DOROLUM-144665 format. One line per field, with one value per atom (N, C-alpha, C): residue number from 1; residue in one letter; x, z, y. Coordinates in nm, 3 decimals, m for minus. Atoms other than C-alpha are relative to their C-alpha. Layout:
<atoms>
num [NUM,...]
residuo [A,...]
x [X,...]
z [Z,...]
y [Y,...]
</atoms>
This chain:
<atoms>
num [1,1,1,2,2,2,3,3,3,4,4,4,5,5,5,6,6,6,7,7,7,8,8,8,9,9,9,10,10,10,11,11,11,12,12,12,13,13,13,14,14,14,15,15,15,16,16,16,17,17,17,18,18,18,19,19,19,20,20,20,21,21,21,22,22,22,23,23,23,24,24,24,25,25,25,26,26,26,27,27,27,28,28,28,29,29,29,30,30,30,31,31,31,32,32,32,33,33,33,34,34,34,35,35,35,36,36,36,37,37,37,38,38,38,39,39,39,40,40,40,41,41,41,42,42,42,43,43,43,44,44,44,45,45,45,46,46,46,47,47,47,48,48,48,49,49,49,50,50,50,51,51,51,52,52,52,53,53,53,54,54,54,55,55,55,56,56,56,57,57,57,58,58,58,59,59,59,60,60,60,61,61,61,62,62,62,63,63,63,64,64,64,65,65,65,66,66,66,67,67,67,68,68,68,69,69,69,70,70,70,71,71,71,72,72,72,73,73,73,74,74,74,75,75,75,76,76,76,77,77,77,78,78,78,79,79,79,80,80,80,81,81,81,82,82,82,83,83,83,84,84,84,85,85,85,86,86,86,87,87,87,88,88,88,89,89,89,90,90,90,91,91,91,92,92,92,93,93,93,94,94,94,95,95,95,96,96,96,97,97,97,98,98,98,99,99,99,100,100,100,101,101,101,102,102,102,103,103,103,104,104,104,105,105,105,106,106,106,107,107,107]
residuo [M,M,M,T,T,T,D,D,D,P,P,P,L,L,L,A,A,A,I,I,I,W,W,W,W,W,W,T,T,T,I,I,I,P,P,P,V,V,V,T,T,T,V,V,V,R,R,R,R,R,R,L,L,L,L,L,L,G,G,G,S,S,S,G,G,G,P,P,P,Y,Y,Y,G,G,G,D,D,D,R,R,R,Y,Y,Y,A,A,A,D,D,D,P,P,P,T,T,T,V,V,V,E,E,E,L,L,L,G,G,G,R,R,R,L,L,L,S,S,S,R,R,R,K,K,K,T,T,T,R,R,R,L,L,L,V,V,V,R,R,R,N,N,N,A,A,A,A,A,A,G,G,G,E,E,E,E,E,E,T,T,T,V,V,V,A,A,A,S,S,S,A,A,A,R,R,R,W,W,W,S,S,S,G,G,G,P,P,P,L,L,L,D,D,D,T,T,T,P,P,P,P,P,P,I,I,I,P,P,P,P,P,P,G,G,G,S,S,S,R,R,R,V,V,V,T,T,T,L,L,L,P,P,P,G,G,G,E,E,E,S,S,S,H,H,H,E,E,E,R,R,R,T,T,T,V,V,V,I,I,I,A,A,A,S,S,S,G,G,G,R,R,R,N,N,N,E,E,E,A,A,A,I,I,I,P,P,P,G,G,G,V,V,V,T,T,T,P,P,P,N,N,N,H,H,H,Y,Y,Y,R,R,R,I,I,I,E,E,E,I,I,I,E,E,E]
x [0.141,16.733,m0.044,0.047,16.562,m0.120,0.109,16.313,m0.128,0.122,15.960,m0.076,0.068,15.849,0.080,m0.090,16.131,m0.071,0.070,15.894,m0.087,0.083,15.693,0.082,m0.083,15.988,0.033,m0.015,15.943,m0.010,0.023,15.869,0.124,m0.119,16.179,m0.036,0.008,16.199,0.143,m0.131,16.491,0.006,m0.012,16.612,0.128,m0.116,16.842,m0.010,0.007,16.906,0.054,m0.042,16.930,0.123,m0.123,17.283,0.006,m0.002,17.226,m0.023,0.019,17.183,0.122,m0.114,17.449,m0.036,0.027,17.485,m0.053,0.048,17.402,m0.121,0.120,17.095,0.023,m0.007,17.027,0.101,m0.094,17.287,m0.057,0.055,17.184,0.108,m0.090,17.366,m0.033,0.027,17.395,m0.124,0.122,17.072,0.028,m0.003,17.015,m0.140,0.129,16.738,m0.028,0.041,16.554,m0.125,0.116,16.310,m0.090,0.094,15.995,m0.142,0.142,15.618,m0.051,0.048,15.434,m0.151,0.143,15.089,m0.027,0.036,14.949,m0.138,0.125,14.685,0.021,m0.011,14.624,m0.032,0.023,14.656,0.061,m0.050,14.716,0.112,m0.116,15.061,0.062,m0.076,15.291,0.139,m0.134,15.610,0.103,m0.109,15.947,m0.019,0.026,15.829,m0.125,0.120,15.516,m0.128,0.118,15.278,m0.074,0.077,14.993,0.014,m0.012,15.039,m0.054,0.057,14.904,0.110,m0.091,15.104,m0.081,0.071,15.010,0.047,m0.052,15.216,0.079,m0.083,15.386,0.080,m0.086,15.682,0.050,m0.050,15.775,0.105,m0.108,16.094,0.061,m0.066,16.330,0.044,m0.038,16.412,0.143,m0.140,16.782,0.026,m0.017,16.719,0.079,m0.071,16.973,m0.098,0.095,16.794,m0.023,0.040,16.605,m0.060,0.050,16.573,m0.107,0.096,16.281,0.073,m0.064,16.359,0.072,m0.061,16.513,m0.095,0.078,16.391,m0.019,0.034,16.216,m0.071,0.071,16.111,m0.073,0.082,15.824,m0.006,0.011,15.777,m0.104,0.093,15.614,m0.005,m0.003,15.695,0.138,m0.130,15.968,0.041,m0.033,15.950,0.029,m0.033,16.086,m0.104,0.087,15.873,0.086,m0.073,15.980,m0.047,0.032,15.996,m0.046,0.057,15.774,0.047,m0.037,15.855,0.055,m0.054,16.043,0.019,m0.023,16.094,m0.002,m0.002,16.139,m0.127,0.117,15.829,0.044,m0.041,15.933,m0.111,0.115,15.663,0.035,m0.015,15.613,0.032,m0.035,15.785,m0.118,0.106,15.541,m0.135,0.129,15.262,0.000,m0.013,15.369,0.145,m0.140,15.681,0.061,m0.071,15.936,0.034,m0.033,15.999,0.033,m0.032,16.116,m0.103,0.100,15.874,0.030,m0.007,15.867,m0.136,0.122,15.573,0.045,m0.044,15.594,m0.107,0.096,15.435,m0.078]
z [0.017,5.856,m0.137,0.132,5.519,0.014,0.002,5.429,m0.046,0.039,5.429,m0.113,0.105,5.185,m0.130,0.116,4.932,m0.133,0.127,4.669,m0.046,0.034,4.681,m0.050,0.040,4.612,m0.149,0.145,4.233,m0.080,0.072,4.143,0.015,m0.009,4.056,0.000,0.003,4.142,m0.005,0.007,4.061,0.105,m0.113,4.363,m0.011,m0.018,4.389,0.142,m0.141,4.762,0.021,m0.035,4.898,0.089,m0.080,5.026,0.089,m0.076,5.148,m0.091,0.076,5.040,0.016,m0.003,4.956,m0.067,0.060,4.805,m0.143,0.138,4.461,m0.008,m0.001,4.566,0.063,m0.057,4.668,m0.076,0.061,4.606,0.019,m0.002,4.521,m0.034,0.033,4.508,m0.140,0.129,4.183,0.014,m0.006,4.096,0.030,m0.026,4.229,m0.029,0.021,4.151,0.122,m0.117,4.450,m0.036,0.026,4.431,0.122,m0.110,4.639,m0.049,0.032,4.634,m0.010,0.023,4.504,0.010,m0.012,4.599,m0.045,0.050,4.397,0.054,m0.068,4.638,0.075,m0.067,4.764,0.148,m0.145,5.142,0.067,m0.079,5.403,0.090,m0.080,5.567,0.065,m0.061,5.783,m0.062,0.056,5.633,0.112,m0.099,5.809,0.105,m0.094,5.972,0.085,m0.076,6.109,m0.057,0.063,5.873,m0.082,0.082,5.704,m0.147,0.144,5.328,m0.071,0.077,5.051,m0.073,0.073,4.922,m0.107,0.107,4.590,m0.019,0.011,4.628,0.125,m0.109,4.884,m0.057,0.040,4.813,0.126,m0.112,5.054,m0.051,0.041,5.039,0.119,m0.107,5.242,0.114,m0.118,5.593,m0.011,0.010,5.503,m0.117,0.105,5.221,0.057,m0.051,5.259,0.015,m0.025,5.405,m0.122,0.107,5.157,0.072,m0.081,5.332,m0.072,0.060,5.277,m0.084,0.092,4.988,m0.113,0.108,4.781,m0.119,0.124,4.423,m0.045,0.039,4.294,m0.135,0.127,3.944,0.007,m0.007,3.941,m0.137,0.127,3.675,m0.092,0.097,3.359,m0.002,m0.005,3.441,m0.038,0.037,3.311,0.092,m0.091,3.579,0.141,m0.137,3.931,0.096,m0.109,4.242,0.125,m0.125,4.589,0.111,m0.117,4.895,0.112,m0.108,5.168,0.136,m0.129,5.452,m0.025,0.012,5.509,0.140,m0.130,5.785,m0.004,m0.017,5.908,0.073,m0.068,6.002,0.065,m0.076,6.273,0.098,m0.081,6.451,0.086,m0.083,6.688,m0.091,0.086,6.539,m0.021,0.034,6.358,m0.027,0.020,6.344,m0.134,0.125,6.065,m0.042,0.045,5.854,0.001,m0.003,5.901,m0.142,0.132,5.603,0.009,0.012,5.491,m0.093,0.087,5.335,m0.021,0.028,5.169,m0.051,0.050,5.106,m0.107,0.116,4.768,m0.042,0.040,4.649,m0.124]
y [0.028,6.910,0.051,m0.040,6.924,0.094,m0.096,7.193,m0.071,0.070,7.042,0.071,m0.075,7.312,0.008,m0.012,7.263,m0.026,0.029,7.117,0.117,m0.116,7.443,0.118,m0.114,7.674,m0.010,0.018,7.689,0.130,m0.125,8.053,0.089,m0.086,8.262,0.148,m0.146,8.630,0.053,m0.062,8.857,0.110,m0.092,9.055,0.082,m0.089,9.357,0.055,m0.039,9.397,0.141,m0.135,9.749,m0.008,m0.003,9.812,0.123,m0.124,10.165,0.119,m0.123,10.523,0.088,m0.090,10.777,0.130,m0.131,11.121,m0.010,0.016,10.978,m0.092,0.084,10.779,m0.136,0.135,10.423,m0.085,0.095,10.151,m0.141,0.134,9.795,m0.102,0.112,9.461,m0.050,0.063,9.269,m0.088,0.081,9.085,m0.147,0.144,8.735,m0.055,0.065,8.488,m0.087,0.076,8.346,m0.080,0.084,8.055,m0.003,0.002,8.058,m0.018,0.007,8.085,0.142,m0.136,8.392,0.004,m0.023,8.517,0.143,m0.133,8.809,0.033,m0.033,8.930,0.132,m0.129,9.282,m0.018,0.009,9.311,0.122,m0.113,9.578,m0.052,0.041,9.549,0.123,m0.110,9.760,0.004,m0.014,9.899,0.007,m0.002,9.933,0.109,m0.110,10.259,m0.025,0.033,10.090,0.058,m0.058,10.269,m0.105,0.091,10.084,0.039,m0.022,10.046,m0.124,0.111,9.823,m0.075,0.088,9.528,m0.072,0.069,9.372,m0.144,0.136,9.055,m0.037,0.053,8.834,m0.117,0.110,8.608,m0.068,0.079,8.329,m0.096,0.088,8.126,m0.071,0.074,7.910,0.093,m0.079,8.029,0.052,m0.042,8.050,0.095,m0.101,8.302,0.117,m0.118,8.584,0.117,m0.107,8.888,0.091,m0.093,9.109,0.120,m0.112,9.446,0.082,m0.092,9.684,0.104,m0.093,9.916,m0.070,0.078,9.636,m0.001,0.002,9.596,m0.144,0.136,9.282,0.003,0.019,9.174,m0.133,0.120,8.926,m0.068,0.072,8.656,0.065,m0.057,8.789,0.151,m0.146,9.152,0.050,m0.057,9.380,0.113,m0.110,9.650,m0.052,0.037,9.641,0.056,m0.044,9.666,0.014,m0.026,9.778,m0.094,0.082,9.552,0.093,m0.081,9.700,m0.049,0.059,9.461,m0.140,0.135,9.138,m0.057,0.061,8.889,m0.150,0.145,8.537,m0.040,0.056,8.337,m0.130,0.117,8.097,m0.033,0.039,7.901,m0.121,0.119,7.614,m0.119,0.113,7.307,m0.094,0.093,7.082,0.064,m0.067,7.341,0.073,m0.075,7.579,m0.004,0.002,7.533,0.139,m0.127,7.808,0.043,m0.052,8.034,0.148,m0.141,8.379,0.063,m0.063,8.629,0.146,m0.143,8.968,0.047,m0.065,9.201,0.096,m0.075,9.373,0.100,m0.104,9.699,m0.041]
</atoms>
């Protein structure tokens, strides 16, 4: 089945996925570029621990995007610094009502 939102996935973000933590700090995968949709809007979200925190951006992409765990690092277009992923998840809805997609909340 084709992705009905494929024409909207045009904004590239650079992602370094969190692999885990060790005695020398966090370890990240090599950077990848993911295409999606970006919304730079401040909103209140819950982090992985369930605490309320403020996100300054949300990126949405194809449902089959490889998981981007909280704590991963993201570089947004036009920026040179990395931001931290607060939360991530799959948005799956009733077929035909809302297209399914993957999303991350970014600090």
